[in-house]
C-alpha positions as a Python dict, from the first residue, in 0.01 Angstrom:
ca = {
    (1, 'M'): (0, 0, 0),
    (2, 'S'): (-148, -193, -365),
    (3, 'E'): (-22, -572, -354),
    (4, 'L'): (31, -464, -761),
    (5, 'T'): (332, -271, -674),
    (6, 'T'): (556, -569, -546),
    (7, 'F'): (590, -771, -814),
    (8, 'A'): (858, -859, -1035),
    (9, 'A'): (789, -776, -1402),
    (10, 'H'): (805, -1196, -1524),
    (11, 'Q'): (535, -1185, -1285),
    (12, 'L'): (343, -949, -1438),
    (13, 'L'): (382, -1045, -1783),
    (14, 'A'): (248, -1366, -1686),
    (15, 'L'): (-24, -1231, -1539),
    (16, 'F'): (-137, -985, -1878),
    (17, 'R'): (-74, -1273, -2074),
    (18, 'S'): (-317, -1468, -1885),
    (19, 'G'): (-563, -1201, -1884),
    (20, 'R'): (-553, -1190, -1498),
    (21, 'L'): (-440, -873, -1479),
    (22, 'S'): (-390, -592, -1764),
    (23, 'P'): (-121, -320, -1758),
    (24, 'V'): (-369, 12, -1735),
    (25, 'E'): (-461, -155, -1332),
    (26, 'V'): (-60, -189, -1287),
    (27, 'T'): (-80, 153, -1437),
    (28, 'N'): (-345, 307, -1189),
    (29, 'A'): (-158, 163, -899),
    (30, 'V'): (155, 208, -926),
    (31, 'L'): (13, 584, -971),
    (32, 'A'): (-216, 542, -681),
    (33, 'R'): (118, 511, -462),
    (34, 'I'): (369, 740, -619),
    (35, 'E'): (77, 1032, -527),
    (36, 'Q'): (11, 894, -198),
    (37, 'L'): (469, 945, -131),
    (38, 'N'): (608, 1189, -371),
    (39, 'P'): (487, 1458, -141),
    (40, 'T'): (704, 1279, 134),
    (41, 'I'): (972, 1172, -71),
    (42, 'N'): (982, 1416, -386),
    (43, 'A'): (1090, 1134, -626),
    (44, 'F'): (902, 1234, -928),
    (45, 'C'): (896, 1634, -1123),
    (46, 'L'): (642, 1563, -1331),
    (47, 'V'): (425, 1292, -1318),
    (48, 'D'): (176, 1236, -1630),
    (49, 'A'): (-29, 977, -1594),
    (50, 'A'): (-308, 1106, -1906),
    (51, 'I'): (-37, 971, -2084),
    (52, 'T'): (83, 701, -1856),
    (53, 'R'): (-248, 531, -1884),
    (54, 'D'): (-277, 560, -2281),
    (55, 'K'): (107, 370, -2294),
    (56, 'A'): (-71, 88, -2063),
    (57, 'S'): (-363, -22, -2256),
    (58, 'S'): (-108, 4, -2589),
    (59, 'A'): (80, -232, -2402),
    (60, 'G'): (-228, -439, -2304),
    (61, 'K'): (-313, -453, -2687),
    (62, 'R'): (-37, -536, -2773),
    (63, 'I'): (53, -787, -2542),
    (64, 'A'): (-311, -940, -2630),
    (65, 'T'): (-255, -933, -2938),
    (66, 'T'): (76, -1148, -2936),
    (67, 'V'): (-88, -1389, -2682),
    (68, 'L'): (-383, -1461, -2978),
    (69, 'L'): (-103, -1463, -3272),
    (70, 'S'): (171, -1750, -3068),
    (71, 'V'): (-165, -1921, -2998),
    (72, 'Y'): (-295, -1931, -3388),
    (73, 'W'): (97, -1975, -3460),
    (74, 'K'): (71, -2311, -3247),
    (75, 'V'): (-291, -2434, -3364),
    (76, 'C'): (-222, -2334, -3791),
    (77, 'Q'): (136, -2389, -3826),
    (78, 'P'): (207, -2639, -4138),
    (79, 'R'): (315, -2952, -3979),
    (80, 'S'): (580, -3186, -4221),
    (81, 'R'): (447, -3470, -4428),
    (82, 'I'): (740, -3703, -4264),
}
């Protein structure tokens, strides 16, 4: 089993924000796990891997943009003159 499928959501978000991991990597690990286990447990009727990977890619871009904007805001926000 891939270690990527065992992280909690808050751990994944921290790894995504740090750039050490991407949503696409986690998605691929989860899809592989589904492919491995679903014939036995029959938990999924339909798995659309292409759409899932596309959504993961979009999420990765949003996270990267959010991180850049938050860094910009911290560095460039106006300081009050008191």
